[in-house]
C-alpha positions in Angstrom: 117.0 -69.9 -74.8 116.4 -66.4 -73.3 118.4 -65.3 -70.2 116.3 -65.6 -67.1 118.4 -63.8 -64.5 120.9 -61.1 -64.1 124.2 -61.4 -66.0 127.7 -60.0 -65.6 126.6 -56.6 -66.9 123.9 -56.3 -64.2 126.3 -57.4 -61.4 129.1 -55.0 -62.6 126.6 -52.2 -63.1 125.2 -52.7 -59.6 128.7 -52.4 -58.1 129.4 -49.2 -60.1 126.0 -47.7 -59.1 126.6 -48.5 -55.4 130.1 -46.9 -55.5 128.7 -43.7 -57.2 125.7 -43.6 -54.9 128.0 -43.7 -51.9 130.3 -41.0 -53.3 127.2 -38.8 -53.6 126.1 -39.7 -50.1 122.7 -40.8 -51.3 120.9 -43.6 -49.4 119.3 -46.5 -51.1 116.0 -45.3 -49.8 116.4 -41.8 -51.3 117.6 -43.3 -54.6 114.7 -45.7 -54.7 112.2 -42.8 -54.1 113.7 -40.8 -56.9 113.8 -43.7 -59.3 110.3 -44.9 -58.3 111.3 -48.3 -56.9 111.7 -49.6 -53.3 115.0 -49.4 -51.5 114.9 -53.3 -51.6 114.9 -53.1 -55.4 118.0 -50.8 -55.3 119.7 -53.4 -53.0 118.9 -56.1 -55.5 120.3 -54.0 -58.4 123.5 -53.1 -56.4 124.1 -56.8 -55.4 123.5 -58.0 -59.0 120.5 -60.0 -57.9 118.1 -58.4 -60.4 118.3 -57.2 -64.0 118.4 -53.5 -64.3 115.9 -52.3 -66.9 117.4 -49.8 -69.4 114.9 -47.0 -68.3 115.9 -47.5 -64.6 119.6 -47.5 -65.5 119.1 -44.2 -67.3 117.2 -42.7 -64.3 119.8 -43.8 -61.9 122.6 -42.4 -63.9 120.8 -39.1 -64.2 120.1 -38.9 -60.5 123.8 -39.7 -59.8 124.7 -36.9 -62.2 126.5 -39.0 -64.7 125.7 -39.5 -68.3 124.0 -42.9 -68.9 126.5 -43.4 -71.8 129.5 -42.7 -69.4 128.1 -45.1 -66.8 127.6 -47.7 -69.5 131.2 -47.2 -70.7 132.6 -47.5 -67.2 130.7 -50.8 -66.7 131.9 -52.1 -70.1 135.5 -51.2 -69.3 135.3 -53.3 -66.1 133.9 -56.2 -68.0 136.3 -56.0 -70.9 139.5 -54.0 -70.4 140.0 -53.9 -74.2 136.5 -52.4 -74.7 137.0 -48.8 -75.9 134.1 -47.1 -77.6 
């Protein structure tokens, strides 16, 4: 049966995105405009209430000036402390 809602990756990624966005002093509204989604959608991503599509994840990482691979690795390390790729 396919997953129908956000999972732990989305929730953890949302928290990491929020932290990095705040470090860069970017508002949800500004991030949403740059990504091409509403600020409400950014809120949903950050709260783990919506699945983050891969393309959006890549755009967000780029806007936050972090490699999408590095952002992915950070999220995976938080999900599994033994994950090291």
